[in-house]
C-alpha positions in Angstrom: 5.9 -22.0 -2.5 3.5 -24.9 -3.0 -0.1 -24.6 -4.2 -1.4 -25.3 -0.7 0.5 -22.6 1.0 -0.9 -19.1 1.4 1.2 -16.0 0.7 2.8 -14.6 3.7 3.6 -11.0 4.7 5.4 -9.0 7.4 3.2 -8.3 10.5 3.8 -5.1 12.5 1.4 -6.0 15.2 2.7 -5.0 18.7 5.6 -3.2 17.1 6.8 0.3 17.7 7.3 0.8 13.9 5.7 4.3 13.7 8.0 5.8 16.3 11.1 3.7 15.7 11.1 4.3 11.9 9.4 7.7 11.4 9.7 9.3 14.8 11.8 12.4 15.6 12.3 13.3 12.0 14.4 10.3 11.3 13.1 10.1 7.7 12.0 13.7 7.2 13.4 13.6 3.6 11.6 10.4 2.6 8.3 11.6 4.2 8.5 14.9 2.3 9.3 13.1 -0.9 6.2 11.0 -0.5 4.0 14.1 0.2 5.3 15.5 -3.1 4.6 12.4 -5.0 1.1 12.0 -3.6 0.2 15.6 -4.5 1.2 14.9 -8.1 -0.6 11.6 -8.4 -3.8 11.6 -6.3 -7.2 12.5 -7.8 -8.6 15.9 -6.7 -11.9 14.3 -5.6 -13.3 10.9 -4.9 -16.0 9.0 -2.9 -14.4 6.0 -1.1 -10.7 5.3 -0.8 -9.1 2.1 0.5 -5.7 2.7 2.2 -4.0 -0.7 2.2 -1.3 -0.9 4.8 -2.3 2.4 6.4 -0.3 1.7 9.5 -0.7 4.4 12.1 -2.3 6.8 9.5 0.8 8.7 8.5 -0.5 9.4 5.0 -4.3 9.4 5.6 -4.7 13.1 5.9 -2.9 13.5 2.6 -6.0 12.3 0.7 -8.2 15.4 1.3 -10.3 14.9 -1.9 -11.9 11.6 -0.7 -15.2 11.8 1.2 -14.6 8.6 3.1 -11.4 6.6 3.7 -11.1 3.0 4.8 -7.8 2.5 6.7 -6.7 -1.1 6.5 -3.7 -2.9 8.1 -3.1 -6.4 9.4 -1.7 -5.0 12.6 -4.5 -4.3 15.0 -2.2 -2.1 17.1 -1.4 0.0 14.1 -5.1 0.6 13.5 -5.5 1.5 17.2 -2.7 4.1 16.8 -4.4 5.5 13.6 -7.7 5.8 15.4 -6.0 7.6 18.3 -4.4 10.0 15.9 -7.4 10.6 13.6 -10.4 10.1 15.8 -13.7 8.3 15.3 -15.4 10.5 12.7 -17.7 9.1 10.1 -15.1 9.9 7.5 -12.8 7.0 8.7 -13.4 3.3 8.8 -10.8 1.2 10.6 -10.3 -2.4 9.4 -7.7 -5.1 10.4 -7.3 -7.5 7.5 -4.8 -8.7 5.0 -4.5 -7.8 1.4 -4.8 -11.4 0.2 -8.3 -11.7 1.8 -9.9 -8.3 1.5 -13.2 -8.2 3.5 -14.9 -5.9 1.0 -17.6 -6.2 -1.7 -16.6 -6.5 -5.4 -16.2 -3.1 -7.2 -16.7 -1.1 -4.0 -13.9 1.6 -4.1 -13.2 4.3 -6.6 -9.7 4.8 -5.2 -7.0 2.8 -3.4 -3.4 3.3 -2.2 -0.7 0.9 -1.2 2.5 2.5 -0.1 5.5 0.8 1.6 3.6 -2.5 1.5 4.5 -4.4 -1.6 8.0 -5.1 -0.4 6.5 -7.0 2.6 4.5 -9.5 0.5 5.9 -12.9 -0.4 3.8 -12.8 -3.6 2.5 -9.8 -5.5 0.1 -11.1 -8.1 -2.5 -12.5 -5.6 -2.5 -9.1 -4.0 -3.1 -7.3 -7.3 -5.9 -9.7 -8.1 -7.7 -9.0 -4.8 -7.2 -5.2 -5.2 -8.6 -5.3 -8.7 -11.6 -7.2 -7.4 -12.7 -4.5 -4.9 -12.0 -1.6 -7.3 -14.5 0.0 -9.7 -14.0 0.4 -13.4 -11.8 3.4 -14.1 -10.9 3.8 -10.5 -7.4 5.0 -9.4 -4.8 2.9 -7.7 -1.7 4.5 -6.3 1.1 2.0 -5.8 4.6 2.4 -4.3 7.3 -0.3 -4.5 10.9 -0.7 -3.4 12.9 -0.8 -6.6 15.5 -3.6 -7.1 17.1 -1.8 -10.1 18.0 1.3 -8.1 21.2 3.3 -8.8 22.9 2.4 -5.6 22.4 -1.3 -6.2 23.6 -1.0 -9.8 26.8 0.7 -8.7 27.5 -1.8 -5.9 26.9 -4.7 -8.3 29.2 -3.2 -11.0 32.0 -2.6 -8.5 31.8 -6.1 -7.0 30.3 -5.0 -3.6 27.0 -6.8 -4.2 26.4 -10.3 -5.4 22.8 -10.1 -6.6 22.1 -8.7 -10.0 19.8 -5.6 -10.0 19.1 -6.1 -13.7 17.7 -9.7 -13.4 13.9 -9.8 -12.9 13.6 -12.1 -9.9 12.8 -10.5 -6.5 15.5 -10.2 -4.0 14.8 -10.7 -0.3 17.4 -8.5 1.4 16.0 -9.1 4.9 13.3 -11.7 5.9 10.0 -10.6 4.3 11.6 -7.5 2.8 11.7 -7.7 -1.0 12.9 -5.4 -3.7 11.0 -5.7 -7.0 12.1 -5.2 -10.6 10.0 -2.6 -12.4 9.2 -4.9 -15.3 7.8 -7.6 -12.9 5.6 -5.0 -11.1 4.2 -3.6 -14.3 3.6 -7.0 -15.7 1.7 -8.0 -12.6 -0.4 -4.9 -12.8 -1.2 -5.3 -16.5 -2.2 -9.0 -16.0 -4.7 -7.8 -13.5 -6.3 -5.1 -15.6 -4.4 -2.1 -14.3 -3.2 0.5 -16.8 -0.1 2.5 -15.7 -0.9 6.1 -16.3 2.1 7.9 -14.6 5.3 6.9 -12.9 7.4 9.0 -10.5 11.0 8.5 -9.4 11.0 9.0 -5.6 13.5 9.4 -2.8 16.2 9.9 -5.4 18.7 11.3 -2.9 18.3 8.7 -0.2 22.0 8.8 0.9 22.7 8.6 4.6 25.5 11.2 4.6 23.2 13.7 2.9 20.1 13.3 5.0 20.8 16.1 7.5 18.4 18.8 8.6 20.4 21.6 7.1 20.4 19.9 3.7 16.6 19.2 3.5 15.6 22.3 1.7 17.9 22.0 -1.3 17.5 18.2 -1.4 13.7 18.6 -1.8 14.1 21.2 -4.5 16.3 18.8 -6.5 13.9 15.9 -5.6 11.1 17.9 -7.1 12.9 18.0 -10.5 14.1 14.4 -10.4 10.7 12.9 -9.6 9.5 13.6 -13.2 12.8 14.0 -15.1 14.3 10.7 -13.9 11.0 8.8 -13.9 11.7 7.1 -17.3 14.9 5.6 -16.0 13.3 3.9 -13.0 16.5 3.8 -11.0 15.3 5.4 -7.8 15.0 3.4 -4.6 11.3 4.0 -4.5 8.9 4.2 -7.4 5.3 5.6 -7.3 2.7 4.8 -9.9 -0.8 6.0 -10.7 -2.8 3.2 -12.3 -6.3 2.9 -13.6 -8.4 -0.3 -13.1 -9.7 -1.0 -16.6 -11.8 -4.2 -16.2 -15.4 -3.4 -17.1 -17.8 -4.5 -14.3 -20.8 -3.2 -12.4 -20.2 -1.3 -9.1 -21.1 -2.7 -5.8 -24.8 -2.3 -4.8 -25.6 0.5 -2.4 -26.1 -1.8 0.5 -23.0 -3.9 -0.1 -19.8 -3.1 1.8 -18.2 -6.0 3.8 -17.8 -9.5 2.4 -16.7 -12.5 4.4 -13.0 -13.1 3.8 -13.3 -16.7 4.8 -16.2 -17.9 2.5 -16.7 -14.8 0.2 -20.4 -14.6 1.3 -22.4 -11.4 1.6 -24.6 -13.0 4.2 -23.0 -11.0 7.0 -24.7 -9.0 9.7 -23.1 -6.4 12.0 -24.0 -6.7 15.6 -22.9 -4.7 18.7 -19.4 -6.3 19.1 -19.0 -8.5 16.1 -19.8 -9.2 12.5 -21.4 -12.6 12.0 -21.3 -14.5 8.7 -24.5 -16.6 8.3 -22.9 -18.7 5.5 -19.9 -20.1 7.3 -20.7 -19.2 10.9 -17.6 -17.2 11.5 -17.6 -14.2 13.8 -15.4 -11.2 13.4 -14.9 -9.0 16.5 -15.4 -5.2 16.5 -12.7 -3.9 18.9 -13.4 -0.4 20.0 -14.8 0.5 16.6 -12.1 -1.4 14.6 -13.4 -4.3 12.5 -11.1 -7.3 12.9 -11.4 -9.5 9.8 -8.0 -11.2 10.2 -8.1 -14.9 9.4 -6.1 -16.3 12.4 
């Protein structure tokens, strides 16, 4: 990628992702595994949480300790589905934007999550840099990533059924804009952007198609509960969850600061009835049925 190119990402706008991927209990095992991991990692209380890649709000109600949650996804249709599911209470703010151009003030959030998103980004460090910018000192960041060095990939490679090396550190794009990441590269990127890794969990350890049957779910989750912590040091699960702390010392956002123009980084923005207007660059951002659309099209 050249210096003049912006990072790209997978866009689920106008897709049936929620129903096609998660509907009818298709991934009941993976969903339950993530519930378990979040219960182990999330802070008990918090003020303002940024949910990056919130999609249709599948995980949003799993953050009960936070007073207010900003759901953010690039796909406007996913935000509309989330709003239809969760409603329009003051507890939820819906924002369409991308992680490389977050439309928020510096040091605004005391918590953030990014689950099932990192593998859809063409670059990870610019995303970590932006997330660090909007997070307060000692705030909590929960990250999930698709692990390149998972057990299935290792076995396939050692038996000659797979060409790419799961032990090498470069990312592997197994489908267009679907990347598996090596644990060392993810942790290096976090550390370079002032995130301290506090806890790691091994998640979805039994993600095997032949096992994922309704009648097996109970015993699979009992074993998963043990493996999430016991197997964590190995980092060979298909999904890895991490709790990180933002360590860069900086002042919190001022009380009146919330949005920042993603185009020119100005705070000279004013919310009107159906738009947010930036006085610095003249750009307008529509408000669509209560959803703030900060996408740079």
